[in-house]
C-alpha positions as CSV (number, residue, x, y, z in Angstrom):
1,M,55.7,134.8,8.5
2,S,55.6,131.2,7.1
3,R,58.0,130.3,4.2
4,E,56.6,129.7,0.6
5,P,55.8,126.1,-0.2
6,P,59.0,124.0,0.3
7,P,59.8,122.6,-3.3
8,A,63.2,124.3,-3.2
9,I,63.7,123.1,0.1
10,V,63.5,119.7,-1.4
11,L,66.1,120.4,-3.9
12,M,68.4,122.1,-1.5
13,I,68.2,118.6,0.4
14,A,68.9,116.5,-2.4
15,A,71.7,118.7,-3.4
16,S,73.1,118.4,0.3
17,I,73.4,114.6,-0.1
18,A,76.5,115.4,-2.6
19,E,77.9,118.2,-0.4
20,R,78.4,116.9,3.1
21,T,81.1,114.5,4.1
22,S,80.7,114.5,8.1
23,A,77.9,115.1,10.2
24,P,77.3,114.6,14.3
25,Q,75.4,111.5,15.0
26,V,74.8,109.4,17.9
27,T,75.2,105.7,18.0
28,A,72.5,103.3,19.3
29,G,74.3,103.0,22.5
30,G,74.3,106.6,23.2
31,H,77.6,107.8,22.4
32,A,78.4,110.8,20.2
33,E,80.4,110.6,16.9
34,S,81.2,113.4,15.0
35,H,84.7,112.7,13.5
36,A,85.2,112.5,9.4
37,A,86.6,109.0,9.2
38,S,83.2,107.7,11.5
39,A,80.8,109.8,9.4
40,N,82.3,108.7,6.2
41,G,81.5,105.2,6.9
42,V,78.1,106.1,8.2
43,W,77.2,107.8,4.8
44,S,78.8,105.0,2.9
45,K,76.6,102.5,4.6
46,L,73.8,104.6,4.0
47,E,74.3,104.7,0.3
48,E,74.5,101.1,0.3
49,Y,71.2,100.5,2.0
50,R,70.0,103.2,-0.9
51,S,71.4,101.0,-3.7
52,L,68.9,98.5,-2.1
53,G,66.0,100.3,-1.5
54,S,64.8,103.3,0.7
55,V,66.3,104.5,4.1
56,R,63.7,105.0,6.7
57,W,63.9,107.6,9.4
58,I,61.8,108.3,12.5
59,V,61.8,111.6,13.7
60,G,60.6,112.9,17.3
61,D,58.0,115.6,17.8
62,V,58.6,118.4,15.5
63,Q,55.9,120.7,16.8
64,G,56.2,123.2,14.1
65,C,60.0,123.7,14.2
66,A,60.3,123.7,10.6
67,R,63.7,125.1,10.4
68,E,65.0,122.1,12.7
69,L,63.3,119.8,10.3
70,E,65.2,121.3,7.7
71,D,68.5,121.1,9.4
72,L,67.8,117.5,10.3
73,L,66.8,116.7,6.7
74,R,69.9,117.9,5.2
75,T,72.4,116.3,8.0
76,I,71.0,112.8,7.3
77,R,71.2,113.3,3.6
78,F,67.4,112.8,3.2
79,D,66.5,111.8,-0.4
80,P,63.2,112.5,-1.0
81,G,63.4,110.4,-4.1
82,K,64.4,107.0,-2.4
83,D,63.9,107.5,1.6
84,E,61.1,107.5,3.8
85,L,60.3,109.9,6.3
86,Y,57.8,109.0,9.5
87,L,57.0,111.7,12.0
88,A,56.1,110.5,15.4
89,G,53.2,112.5,15.8
90,D,52.6,116.1,17.0
91,L,54.0,117.8,13.9
92,V,52.3,121.1,14.8
93,N,51.7,123.7,17.2
94,R,53.7,125.5,20.0
95,G,56.6,125.8,17.5
96,P,56.9,128.9,15.3
97,D,56.1,127.9,11.9
98,S,53.4,124.8,11.6
99,L,52.5,125.6,8.1
100,A,56.0,125.5,6.9
101,T,56.4,122.2,8.6
102,L,53.6,120.4,7.0
103,R,54.3,121.8,3.7
104,L,58.0,120.2,4.1
105,W,56.6,117.1,5.5
106,T,54.1,116.6,2.5
107,S,56.3,117.5,0.0
108,V,59.1,114.9,0.8
109,G,56.2,112.3,1.1
110,G,56.0,112.3,4.8
111,L,54.3,109.4,6.6
112,G,54.0,109.1,10.3
113,V,51.1,108.9,13.3
114,V,48.6,111.6,14.9
115,G,49.8,113.0,18.1
116,N,47.7,115.2,20.7
117,H,48.6,118.4,19.1
118,D,47.7,117.2,15.9
119,V,44.3,116.2,17.4
120,Y,43.9,119.5,19.0
121,A,44.7,121.4,15.6
122,L,42.0,119.4,13.9
123,L,39.4,119.7,16.3
124,A,39.9,123.3,16.6
125,H,39.9,124.0,12.9
126,S,36.5,121.8,12.6
127,G,35.2,124.0,15.6
128,R,34.8,121.0,17.8
129,W,37.3,121.9,20.4
130,P,37.3,125.7,21.3
131,R,40.4,127.7,20.5
132,K,43.3,127.7,23.5
133,S,46.4,129.7,23.1
134,D,48.1,128.3,20.1
135,T,50.7,128.9,17.1
136,L,48.5,127.8,14.4
137,R,46.9,131.3,12.9
138,A,49.3,130.9,10.2
139,L,48.3,127.3,9.1
140,F,44.4,127.8,9.2
141,A,44.6,130.9,7.5
142,A,46.8,129.5,4.8
143,P,45.1,128.6,0.9
144,D,46.3,125.0,1.1
145,A,45.4,124.6,4.9
146,P,42.6,122.2,3.8
147,E,44.7,119.9,2.0
148,L,47.4,119.9,4.7
149,L,45.0,119.2,7.7
150,A,43.4,116.6,5.4
151,K,46.7,114.8,5.3
152,L,47.0,115.2,8.9
153,R,43.8,113.8,9.5
154,D,44.4,110.6,7.4
155,L,47.5,109.8,9.9
156,P,46.8,106.6,11.7
157,L,47.0,106.1,15.4
158,I,49.7,103.3,15.2
159,A,51.9,102.2,12.3
160,E,53.7,99.1,11.8
161,L,57.3,99.6,10.6
162,P,58.4,96.5,9.2
163,P,62.2,95.7,9.1
164,T,64.4,96.9,6.3
165,D,67.5,95.3,5.3
166,G,68.5,93.9,9.0
167,G,66.8,96.7,11.1
168,P,64.6,95.7,14.0
169,R,60.9,95.0,13.7
170,A,59.2,98.1,15.2
171,W,55.9,99.7,15.9
172,L,55.3,103.6,15.8
173,V,52.7,105.6,18.4
174,H,52.9,109.0,19.6
175,G,52.5,108.6,23.4
176,G,51.9,105.0,24.0
177,L,49.8,101.6,24.1
178,D,47.2,100.7,26.4
179,P,48.5,97.1,28.4
180,R,45.7,95.4,27.0
181,W,46.5,95.9,23.5
182,T,48.3,92.5,23.5
183,D,47.9,91.9,19.7
184,L,49.2,95.0,18.0
185,H,48.3,93.7,14.6
186,A,44.8,93.3,15.5
187,T,44.7,96.3,17.5
188,A,46.2,98.6,14.7
189,K,43.8,97.3,12.3
190,R,40.8,98.3,14.7
191,V,41.7,101.4,16.1
192,N,43.2,102.7,12.5
193,A,40.1,101.6,10.8
194,G,37.0,103.8,9.5
195,T,36.8,107.7,8.7
196,H,39.1,109.8,10.7
197,D,36.2,112.1,11.4
198,D,35.9,114.2,14.7
199,A,34.3,111.2,16.6
200,W,37.7,109.1,15.9
201,L,39.9,112.1,17.0
202,T,37.8,112.1,20.5
203,S,37.6,108.4,20.6
204,D,39.0,106.5,23.8
205,A,41.5,104.6,21.9
206,T,43.1,108.0,20.3
207,Q,43.0,109.8,23.0
208,F,44.7,106.9,25.1
209,A,47.6,106.5,22.2
210,T,48.3,110.1,21.9
211,R,48.3,111.3,25.6
212,V,49.3,108.5,27.9
213,R,52.5,108.5,29.8
214,C,51.7,106.9,33.1
215,C,48.9,104.2,33.4
216,T,47.9,100.9,35.2
217,L,47.2,97.5,33.9
218,L,43.6,98.6,33.1
219,G,44.3,101.2,31.0
220,E,43.5,104.0,33.6
221,R,45.6,107.1,32.1
222,S,47.0,109.8,34.4
223,P,47.3,113.3,33.5
224,Y,50.8,113.6,34.9
225,D,53.7,114.8,32.4
226,G,56.7,114.8,34.4
227,P,59.8,112.2,34.8
228,P,58.9,108.9,34.7
229,K,60.0,108.3,38.1
230,G,57.7,110.8,39.4
231,C,54.3,108.8,38.2
232,P,51.6,109.0,41.0
233,S,50.8,105.3,42.5
234,P,49.1,103.4,41.4
235,Y,50.4,104.7,37.8
236,V,53.8,103.5,36.4
237,P,55.0,104.4,32.9
238,W,53.2,102.8,30.3
239,D,56.4,101.0,28.7
240,E,56.8,99.3,32.0
241,L,53.5,97.4,31.2
242,Y,54.4,96.8,27.9
243,T,54.9,92.9,27.3
244,G,55.4,92.6,23.5
245,D,58.6,91.2,22.1
246,E,58.9,94.1,19.4
247,L,60.2,97.5,19.6
248,V,57.7,100.4,20.0
249,V,58.9,104.0,19.3
250,H,57.1,106.8,20.4
251,G,57.4,110.6,20.9
252,H,55.3,112.7,23.2
253,W,57.1,112.4,26.8
254,A,59.5,115.6,26.7
255,R,60.2,115.5,29.9
256,R,61.8,112.4,29.7
257,G,63.7,113.0,26.6
258,H,65.4,110.5,24.2
259,Y,65.9,107.2,25.6
260,R,66.5,103.8,24.9
261,G,64.6,101.2,27.0
262,P,64.5,97.3,26.6
263,K,61.7,97.4,24.1
264,T,60.7,100.9,23.5
265,L,62.6,103.9,21.9
266,G,61.5,107.4,22.9
267,L,62.4,110.5,20.4
268,D,60.8,113.4,22.0
269,S,63.6,115.2,23.3
270,G,61.9,118.9,23.3
271,C,63.2,120.5,20.3
272,V,60.2,123.2,20.9
273,Y,61.7,123.9,24.3
274,G,65.3,124.3,23.0
275,G,66.4,120.7,22.9
276,P,67.7,118.8,20.1
277,L,65.5,117.2,17.2
278,T,66.1,113.5,17.3
279,A,65.9,111.1,14.5
280,W,66.2,107.0,14.3
281,C,67.8,105.4,11.6
282,Q,65.6,101.7,11.5
283,Q,68.4,100.0,9.0
284,E,71.5,100.8,11.3
285,D,69.2,101.5,14.8
286,R,71.1,104.6,14.9
287,I,70.2,108.0,16.4
288,V,71.0,111.5,15.0
289,Q,69.9,114.7,16.4
290,V,70.6,118.5,15.4
291,P,70.6,121.3,17.7
292,S,67.3,123.5,18.6
293,R,67.5,126.8,16.5
294,S,65.8,128.9,19.8
295,M,69.0,128.2,21.7
C-alpha cells in the first residue's frame, strides 16, 4: 500500500539535518569513507555551500524505490528549502512504490530528466501503449495521479547543470547522447521544445536519449543491455563516441553500475535490483550511496 503524501517526510528530512553527525560516502575517486572526522568535515563544507546558495544533488534511477530515496535524502541532509534534487530519469516502475516516489519528489521541488520507464508509464496511462507487466496500479489509481504524471511529462530530455561554487559544468540525460549531437545547447533547445505529448514521447530523439547503451557513429542503437564490454559489433558504448568537453551524467545502465569515465558519470547502480541508490553532489564532485531495502 502506498504511503500518504509526504509533507511529513519533508519535515523529517529537514529535522535530520540537525541530527546526523556522520554518514557513509564515496569520494569522486571511488573510495569509501565513513569515519566521523571525515564526515563532519564533509557536512561542514556542505553547510558552507548552503550559506552561499543551494547544494545540487543528482540521483540515479529510483524506479519506485521510495524508501531508499527517503533514506538517501536523510543521509545527505537534504534541505528542501535550499537544495536542488535532480533525478536522472526512471523515477517509476519495477520498484514497490512509484506513487510515493513521485509524491516525495514533487514535495521537495524535484527536477530531472525523463527516462524510458517514465515514457512507458505516461504512454500506458494515456492508452497510446498497451500495459505490460508493471508496478504502476497504485499510481494510476491515485486521486493525484493526473497532477503527478503531468509533472513527469513536463520533464526535459536533456538538462544543463551549470557549475555552482566550483563544481564541474555538466549535462544530464537518462540513457545517453547521439554522437551526432555535438552542440548540446542547440540540441537541448531543439529536443526539449514543444508540447511533451505522446508524439514527443515516441519521437526518435526521446527514444534514443532514454534507451541508448550501445550505438554507432551514425546513431544506430543496439537493444543490447549487458555490460559495456559485450556491446555487439559494430556497436560500442555511446560514451566512447562522445567528443564533448563537458561532463555528461546519466542513468539507465544498471548492469554497468555506477562508474566514472573521462567525460561521463553513470549513476544507475541498480537499486531496484538490490544495489545501492547513488547520488552525486555537483559542488564537491562526490558520490553518496545508500543500500537497497530489499537486501
